[in-house]
Each structure stands twice: as C-alpha cells, then as structure tokens.
DOFI-940773 format. One record per residue (C-alpha): x, y negated, z. Coordinates in steps of 0.05 Angstrom, whole numbers, plus 5000, padded with zeros to 4 digits. Last residue first. Layout:
REM DOFI-940773
R | x | y | z
R | X | Y | Z
...
//
This chain:
REM DOFI-940773
R | x | y | z
R | 3491 | 3329 | 3925
R | 3472 | 3369 | 3990
R | 3412 | 3402 | 3958
R | 3447 | 3418 | 3891
R | 3511 | 3444 | 3923
R | 3468 | 3484 | 3973
R | 3431 | 3515 | 3915
R | 3497 | 3534 | 3880
R | 3526 | 3565 | 3941
R | 3462 | 3606 | 3954
R | 3466 | 3632 | 3882
R | 3539 | 3650 | 3892
R | 3522 | 3686 | 3956
R | 3466 | 3724 | 3922
R | 3515 | 3747 | 3866
R | 3561 | 3771 | 3919
R | 3507 | 3806 | 3959
R | 3485 | 3841 | 3896
R | 3553 | 3864 | 3882
R | 3560 | 3893 | 3954
R | 3499 | 3935 | 3948
R | 3456 | 3927 | 4007
R | 3472 | 3976 | 4064
R | 3407 | 3958 | 4103
R | 3434 | 3948 | 4173
R | 3509 | 3940 | 4167
R | 3507 | 3906 | 4097
R | 3445 | 3863 | 4106
R | 3469 | 3839 | 4174
R | 3538 | 3824 | 4149
R | 3509 | 3781 | 4092
R | 3466 | 3745 | 4141
R | 3524 | 3732 | 4185
R | 3571 | 3710 | 4129
R | 3518 | 3662 | 4101
R | 3504 | 3635 | 4168
R | 3580 | 3619 | 4177
R | 3581 | 3584 | 4110
R | 3520 | 3541 | 4134
R | 3553 | 3523 | 4201
R | 3622 | 3499 | 4172
R | 3688 | 3521 | 4144
R | 3678 | 3596 | 4139
R | 3722 | 3610 | 4078
R | 3793 | 3587 | 4095
R | 3795 | 3609 | 4167
R | 3755 | 3675 | 4147
R | 3810 | 3689 | 4095
R | 3865 | 3687 | 4145
R | 3827 | 3731 | 4194
R | 3809 | 3780 | 4139
R | 3885 | 3785 | 4123
R | 3896 | 3808 | 4197
R | 3839 | 3861 | 4190
R | 3874 | 3889 | 4124
R | 3940 | 3888 | 4160
R | 3913 | 3930 | 4216
R | 3882 | 3978 | 4166
R | 3945 | 3982 | 4128
R | 3981 | 3999 | 4192
R | 3937 | 4057 | 4205
R | 3945 | 4085 | 4137
R | 4021 | 4073 | 4138
R | 4026 | 4112 | 4202
R | 3982 | 4170 | 4176
R | 4023 | 4172 | 4114
R | 4087 | 4178 | 4152
R | 4056 | 4234 | 4194
R | 4037 | 4270 | 4131
R | 4107 | 4264 | 4103
R | 4136 | 4296 | 4165
R | 4087 | 4353 | 4173
R | 4088 | 4366 | 4098
R | 4025 | 4394 | 4068
R | 3990 | 4325 | 4070
R | 4044 | 4297 | 4024
R | 4020 | 4348 | 3971
R | 3955 | 4312 | 3964
R | 3993 | 4248 | 3942
R | 4035 | 4283 | 3890
R | 3989 | 4279 | 3831
R | 3980 | 4205 | 3842
R | 4055 | 4188 | 3846
R | 4077 | 4187 | 3770
R | 4014 | 4161 | 3738
R | 4008 | 4109 | 3792
R | 4078 | 4082 | 3783
R | 4069 | 4078 | 3705
R | 4003 | 4043 | 3708
R | 4030 | 3996 | 3762
R | 4092 | 3981 | 3718
R | 4046 | 3958 | 3658
R | 4008 | 3905 | 3700
R | 4058 | 3847 | 3694
R | 4077 | 3863 | 3622
R | 4009 | 3871 | 3593
R | 3985 | 3807 | 3623
R | 4046 | 3768 | 3603
R | 4044 | 3797 | 3533
R | 3969 | 3781 | 3523
R | 3975 | 3709 | 3551
R | 4037 | 3695 | 3509
R | 4002 | 3719 | 3446
R | 3944 | 3672 | 3461
R | 3986 | 3612 | 3471
R | 4062 | 3615 | 3484
R | 4079 | 3581 | 3549
R | 4014 | 3555 | 3572
R | 3980 | 3622 | 3553
R | 4033 | 3664 | 3589
R | 4022 | 3621 | 3652
R | 3945 | 3633 | 3648
R | 3954 | 3708 | 3639
R | 4005 | 3710 | 3695
R | 3952 | 3682 | 3743
R | 3920 | 3747 | 3721
R | 3955 | 3776 | 3781
R | 3898 | 3751 | 3822
R | 3860 | 3815 | 3804
R | 3786 | 3811 | 3791
R | 3740 | 3751 | 3799
R | 3759 | 3681 | 3780
R | 3767 | 3626 | 3834
R | 3834 | 3648 | 3858
R | 3869 | 3660 | 3791
R | 3844 | 3593 | 3764
R | 3875 | 3557 | 3826
R | 3942 | 3596 | 3817
R | 3947 | 3571 | 3745
R | 3931 | 3500 | 3768
R | 3985 | 3503 | 3819
R | 4035 | 3529 | 3766
R | 4016 | 3473 | 3719
R | 4029 | 3422 | 3774
R | 4099 | 3455 | 3788
R | 4115 | 3447 | 3713
R | 4121 | 3501 | 3661
R | 4177 | 3529 | 3616
R | 4236 | 3509 | 3658
R | 4267 | 3578 | 3654
R | 4300 | 3581 | 3722
R | 4262 | 3529 | 3763
R | 4189 | 3531 | 3738
R | 4185 | 3596 | 3704
R | 4224 | 3642 | 3746
R | 4227 | 3613 | 3817
R | 4159 | 3585 | 3813
R | 4131 | 3649 | 3785
R | 4165 | 3690 | 3838
R | 4139 | 3645 | 3895
R | 4069 | 3647 | 3868
R | 4070 | 3723 | 3867
R | 4087 | 3723 | 3939
R | 4025 | 3681 | 3951
R | 3986 | 3731 | 3912
R | 4000 | 3787 | 3965
R | 4058 | 3831 | 3977
R | 4108 | 3871 | 3938
R | 4136 | 3850 | 3872
R | 4189 | 3894 | 3839
R | 4162 | 3923 | 3776
R | 4109 | 3871 | 3762
R | 4161 | 3815 | 3769
R | 4208 | 3850 | 3721
R | 4155 | 3862 | 3670
R | 4135 | 3788 | 3676
R | 4206 | 3770 | 3659
R | 4214 | 3820 | 3604
R | 4152 | 3795 | 3567
R | 4169 | 3723 | 3571
R | 4240 | 3735 | 3553
R | 4216 | 3774 | 3490
R | 4165 | 3720 | 3475
R | 4219 | 3669 | 3474
R | 4217 | 3595 | 3495
R | 4282 | 3560 | 3494
R | 4310 | 3553 | 3565
R | 4296 | 3488 | 3601
R | 4351 | 3460 | 3643
R | 4352 | 3487 | 3716
R | 4314 | 3460 | 3774
R | 4339 | 3488 | 3840
R | 4289 | 3521 | 3884
R | 4334 | 3559 | 3932
R | 4326 | 3634 | 3928
R | 4277 | 3664 | 3976
R | 4235 | 3705 | 3929
R | 4297 | 3731 | 3891
R | 4327 | 3753 | 3958
R | 4272 | 3805 | 3968
R | 4317 | 3864 | 3959
R | 4298 | 3934 | 3977
R | 4360 | 3980 | 3971
R | 4357 | 4022 | 4033
R | 4289 | 4052 | 4031
R | 4266 | 4079 | 4098
R | 4259 | 4151 | 4113
R | 4331 | 4172 | 4118
R | 4335 | 4245 | 4129
R | 4352 | 4279 | 4195
R | 4309 | 4339 | 4210
R | 4321 | 4398 | 4253
R | 4341 | 4359 | 4316
R | 4275 | 4322 | 4310
R | 4239 | 4384 | 4334
R | 4199 | 4360 | 4394
R | 4194 | 4290 | 4373
R | 4153 | 4305 | 4310
R | 4090 | 4265 | 4324
R | 4128 | 4208 | 4356
R | 4184 | 4202 | 4306
R | 4137 | 4207 | 4245
R | 4087 | 4159 | 4277
R | 4146 | 4108 | 4287
R | 4169 | 4118 | 4218
R | 4104 | 4104 | 4187
R | 4093 | 4041 | 4228
R | 4160 | 4014 | 4208
R | 4147 | 4030 | 4135
R | 4082 | 3989 | 4136
R | 4107 | 3930 | 4179
R | 4171 | 3924 | 4137
R | 4128 | 3926 | 4072
R | 4081 | 3873 | 4098
R | 4139 | 3822 | 4112
R | 4140 | 3794 | 4185
R | 4111 | 3725 | 4191
R | 4093 | 3728 | 4265
R | 4018 | 3735 | 4246
R | 4029 | 3801 | 4215
R | 4058 | 3828 | 4279
R | 3991 | 3823 | 4314
R | 3950 | 3864 | 4264
R | 4006 | 3914 | 4257
R | 4008 | 3922 | 4331
R | 3933 | 3932 | 4338
R | 3931 | 3984 | 4280
R | 3993 | 4020 | 4307
R | 3965 | 4022 | 4379
R | 3898 | 4052 | 4354
R | 3938 | 4106 | 4315
R | 3977 | 4123 | 4379
R | 3918 | 4123 | 4425
R | 3885 | 4175 | 4378
R | 3833 | 4178 | 4322
R | 3831 | 4108 | 4300
R | 3836 | 4123 | 4227
R | 3772 | 4159 | 4205
R | 3727 | 4114 | 4248
R | 3769 | 4055 | 4227
R | 3749 | 4063 | 4156
R | 3676 | 4047 | 4171
R | 3692 | 3984 | 4212
R | 3744 | 3960 | 4166
R | 3696 | 3968 | 4108
R | 3643 | 3929 | 4141
R | 3691 | 3872 | 4160
R | 3714 | 3869 | 4087
R | 3640 | 3862 | 4064
R | 3626 | 3808 | 4113
R | 3689 | 3768 | 4095
R | 3668 | 3773 | 4019
R | 3600 | 3746 | 4034
R | 3633 | 3684 | 4068
R | 3676 | 3675 | 4004
R | 3617 | 3678 | 3955
R | 3577 | 3618 | 3975
R | 3632 | 3566 | 3980
R | 3672 | 3599 | 3927
R | 3616 | 3586 | 3876
R | 3602 | 3515 | 3901
R | 3677 | 3499 | 3893
R | 3671 | 3512 | 3819
R | 3711 | 3452 | 3789
R | 3736 | 3469 | 3719
R | 3811 | 3462 | 3704
R | 3841 | 3401 | 3672
R | 3885 | 3379 | 3613
R | 3827 | 3378 | 3562
R | 3857 | 3424 | 3508
R | 3908 | 3462 | 3543
R | 3863 | 3469 | 3607
R | 3804 | 3491 | 3562
R | 3850 | 3545 | 3531
R | 3875 | 3567 | 3602
R | 3804 | 3571 | 3625
R | 3786 | 3619 | 3568
R | 3847 | 3660 | 3580
R | 3832 | 3666 | 3653
R | 3760 | 3688 | 3637
R | 3783 | 3741 | 3586
R | 3840 | 3768 | 3629
R | 3795 | 3770 | 3689
R | 3744 | 3810 | 3651
R | 3799 | 3859 | 3622
R | 3834 | 3876 | 3689
R | 3782 | 3921 | 3717
R | 3765 | 3957 | 3654
R | 3840 | 3967 | 3638
R | 3851 | 4001 | 3705
R | 3792 | 4048 | 3693
R | 3812 | 4058 | 3622
R | 3883 | 4084 | 3640
R | 3867 | 4124 | 3703
R | 3802 | 4150 | 3678
R | 3836 | 4172 | 3613
R | 3886 | 4209 | 3655
R | 3834 | 4246 | 3694
R | 3762 | 4226 | 3703
R | 3741 | 4217 | 3775
R | 3809 | 4226 | 3810
R | 3845 | 4187 | 3754
R | 3797 | 4129 | 3758
R | 3805 | 4127 | 3833
R | 3882 | 4122 | 3831
R | 3875 | 4072 | 3772
R | 3823 | 4030 | 3809
R | 3868 | 4031 | 3869
R | 3927 | 4004 | 3830
R | 3885 | 3942 | 3814
R | 3872 | 3933 | 3888
R | 3942 | 3939 | 3907
R | 3973 | 3891 | 3857
R | 4045 | 3915 | 3841
R | 4104 | 3948 | 3880
R | 4092 | 4017 | 3914
R | 4078 | 4033 | 3988
R | 4012 | 3997 | 3992
R | 3982 | 4038 | 3937
R | 4001 | 4102 | 3974
R | 3968 | 4075 | 4036
R | 3903 | 4058 | 3999
R | 3904 | 4128 | 3968
R | 3912 | 4160 | 4035
R | 3856 | 4117 | 4061
R | 3809 | 4139 | 4006
R | 3824 | 4213 | 4020
R | 3808 | 4201 | 4096
R | 3741 | 4165 | 4078
R | 3721 | 4221 | 4033
R | 3721 | 4225 | 3959
R | 3674 | 4211 | 3899
R | 3616 | 4201 | 3944
R | 3579 | 4154 | 3900
R | 3548 | 4104 | 3951
R | 3592 | 4109 | 4013
R | 3659 | 4133 | 3982
R | 3660 | 4104 | 3910
R | 3619 | 4039 | 3916
R | 3628 | 4017 | 3988
R | 3699 | 4034 | 3988
R | 3711 | 4000 | 3925
R | 3680 | 3936 | 3953
R | 3727 | 3941 | 4012
R | 3786 | 3949 | 3966
R | 3766 | 3888 | 3925
R | 3760 | 3845 | 3989
R | 3829 | 3865 | 4014
R | 3857 | 3852 | 3948
R | 3832 | 3785 | 3935
R | 3764 | 3750 | 3946
R | 3720 | 3759 | 3885
R | 3697 | 3826 | 3854
R | 3641 | 3807 | 3808
R | 3667 | 3811 | 3735
R | 3723 | 3862 | 3744
R | 3677 | 3902 | 3789
R | 3627 | 3909 | 3734
R | 3684 | 3934 | 3687
R | 3705 | 3978 | 3744
R | 3639 | 4013 | 3749
R | 3625 | 4018 | 3674
R | 3692 | 4048 | 3659
R | 3691 | 4098 | 3715
R | 3617 | 4120 | 3700
R | 3635 | 4126 | 3625
R | 3693 | 4173 | 3645
R | 3651 | 4213 | 3692
R | 3597 | 4227 | 3640
R | 3559 | 4291 | 3656
R | 3571 | 4290 | 3731
R | 3550 | 4214 | 3736
R | 3488 | 4230 | 3697
R | 3471 | 4289 | 3746
R | 3465 | 4243 | 3805
R | 3415 | 4276 | 3854
R | 3460 | 4298 | 3910
R | 3528 | 4262 | 3911
R | 3580 | 4296 | 3868
R | 3645 | 4330 | 3891
R | 3627 | 4392 | 3928
R | 3558 | 4399 | 3900
R | 3589 | 4400 | 3830
R | 3623 | 4465 | 3844
R | 3564 | 4497 | 3871
R | 3520 | 4478 | 3817
R | 3571 | 4499 | 3764
R | 3579 | 4567 | 3798
R | 3502 | 4576 | 3801
R | 3496 | 4557 | 3726
R | 3554 | 4606 | 3708
R | 3519 | 4661 | 3746
R | 3453 | 4647 | 3714
R | 3485 | 4643 | 3645
R | 3518 | 4709 | 3656
R | 3453 | 4740 | 3674
R | 3421 | 4712 | 3612
R | 3476 | 4737 | 3570
R | 3470 | 4807 | 3600
R | 3396 | 4807 | 3584
R | 3403 | 4799 | 3513
R | 3472 | 4774 | 3480
R | 3471 | 4834 | 3435
R | 3404 | 4815 | 3404
R | 3427 | 4743 | 3394
R | 3491 | 4765 | 3360
R | 3561 | 4756 | 3392
R | 3603 | 4711 | 3355
R | 3612 | 4659 | 3411
R | 3640 | 4593 | 3377
R | 3610 | 4538 | 3420
R | 3644 | 4519 | 3484
R | 3612 | 4545 | 3550
R | 3682 | 4553 | 3582
R | 3737 | 4510 | 3554
R | 3754 | 4478 | 3620
R | 3788 | 4411 | 3636
R | 3809 | 4403 | 3706
R | 3794 | 4342 | 3747
R | 3832 | 4328 | 3811
R | 3806 | 4349 | 3881
R | 3842 | 4307 | 3935
R | 3867 | 4343 | 3996
R | 3857 | 4324 | 4071
R | 3896 | 4335 | 4134
R | 3865 | 4306 | 4197
R | 3876 | 4236 | 4223
//
C-alpha cells in the first residue's frame, strides 16, 4: 500500500468583508484578482470535493452532521457494518478521501480503546469540518441510538419487558452482510498489493477463529510487516513496538456475586469512564465488562436485566455501546442514562482529538508506515472474519439468503445507496412477518 496523506481543513480569512478600497480604485485590478482567486478556489476544491457538489463545499459541517445523524438512525449490524456503510458514503459517493486514507483511519481506530465505528465518525468529521466536525459528527451518530435506547429503557422499567422486533432484524441483517462484503471487496484492492499483505489478511482471518484477541492479531501483523519490510537495516533500529502494560484481566475475573453497593451517580460515571478508556474489542467484550462491574461488583442490576440491555443495543441502530445508556437508566433513571452515555464515549473523543492530526505523519516514517500497513491488512482480515460470524446468525433460511443475494446484486451492479437497502430490507422483513403470520 502506497503512502498517502490526509488533507485537513484550514480556516482562512481571505475574502472577508472590510476592504476599504473604493469601487473606482478596485477597478480592473480587483476583477483580475477575483478571477485568480476563483481559479485558485476551484483548483483547491477539485482536489477534495466530488464534481458537481457545491453545497457540500459551502457547508461541510452541516454535511457532516446530517450524514452521521442519518447513519445513527439507519446503521444496523455493528462496527463492521457501520464502517462498510461509511466507506460507501464518504469514499465512493462523496469522495471525501481515498481508499488508502480511509484504511489508515480504520487502522488507527483499531489501535485505540473504544467503539471503532463511532471513532471513525469522529475521524471523518474532523477531516471534513475540523474540530467542530469531530465533536458534532460523533454526537450526531450517538444521539439517535441514545434516544431510542432511553425510550426502550423507560418502557422496560414501566412494563418489565422489551419490544419484539425480530422481523426488523430478519430483513436488515442479510442486507448488512451484503454491504460489508462490498466494502471488503473494494478495500481489498487497495490493501492486497503484495503477497505479504495477502498473507496477513488471510492469516488474520484464520487466527480470529482460534479465539485470539483482536488486539494481539493487529499488533502482531503490524510487527511482522515492520520486520519484513525493514529487514535490511534492522541493526539500526531496536525500539519496542508492542505495548507492555495491556491488561485484560478485568474481563476474565471470576464472576463472584458481591453485596450491592449503594447507588451513586459519581461511581456510575467513573465506572463507565473506566470502561470506555480501556475496552478493546467488540460488543461481546463490553458485555463481559458490564457483567463484572454492574452485576458482580456493584450489584446494581441482574443478569436478566443485562441480557435485555444487550438485546436493545443489538436491535437499535448506531453504536452498540449505547447498551450503557440502558444500564444507566436502569440504575438511576434519565440522569443515569445521560451520565453513562457521556462517560463511555468521552474517552473516544479525547483519543481521536489527540491522534488524528498525527496519522498522516505516520506515513512519513518507514517503520511506522510499515506498522500501519500491517494493521490495515489485518483489520481487513478481521472484518471478513466478523462477517462470517454475522452471516451465520443472519442468514438462517432461504428467504434471508435471497435478501442477501438481491442486496449484493444491487450494490455491486447498480451501487444503490446502502441506507435505502437497509430500509428496503426492513420493509421486506415486515412483509414476510405478515405473510408468514
């Protein structure tokens, strides 16, 4: 994979009102200046904007907010599915960045704690609209799920049960599989550029099914590529590339029920803040943390309530980390829902704000560029492996398989918008539920 660099937004004061020159003095020199400025602006825009989309160029922040707000309401299927949808929207359709740049961001998100797909919205928001894009893009993606999960939590507390929406998942999940496969196919053309990269993708795919932690696979792949690509001058470089203090023991602690601790909003906030700051992996790892902290250590919820919280997080769109919203509501009502949501996502905003400006610089270092290449290839292999798991759970009969095939055909042949396909899948699921009783 070749080197790439991201173009970050720079604010400019040119063209601002306040020129004291008279109309007569502005004359022809003003016209020529305006023409030159216009040519320069057009040249600049042509590098970063798709042809024929001036509204996006004029209002990048609004574009970021509206896009990720829509994604928050329609992006089902977990992190891999979300990232596939982002790729379709921001690389293929809007051309905010290239495949290579998108893969670099995906690799960087995989290397830090927190929900990867939510962190990608922050990365992409920053690239498109600066710091405001980072913050508001992330919030726009989280907000719909927060509102939906809070509503379901309120119903659960009142009625003691969660709604049944199996028909929705039945129609949407096969479509999500097709969306992920299309993204893997497109991204692989930028990643599988050498036998080494192909081997990393395949090895990561296979090793995943042996239960090896994703972070070990990612860093291991990065280290292998560093060693192979720099084997001729290893004698000049001997830093430690792997983190030495990573501890996952909190996930594996024995589940010993402890006496209930008095409910405290401060403890609630700090517990979710800790989880958001150290959690690597998928939503199932989050479940392990929640059980350890809130069922076993604090005793604030029961295992049954946790299962219902996870179920709501699964069948609502947006980040699965809003399972924390449900738990927070069960513990302390609306205030608990808000505090839990803010706490679990806050570390991601901080991590992205720190690392995003440095991602392009990684490509200027032979060693770090090789590490990033390895992580990118490994991420793609893991994405394919997760898709296999999702397909096993989603394509459970012939109609579901047909939905996936039709969705794939529409994506690959006609490039139908992924959001429209998800809505269509939900409609088909509903119709099948009515027909089949």
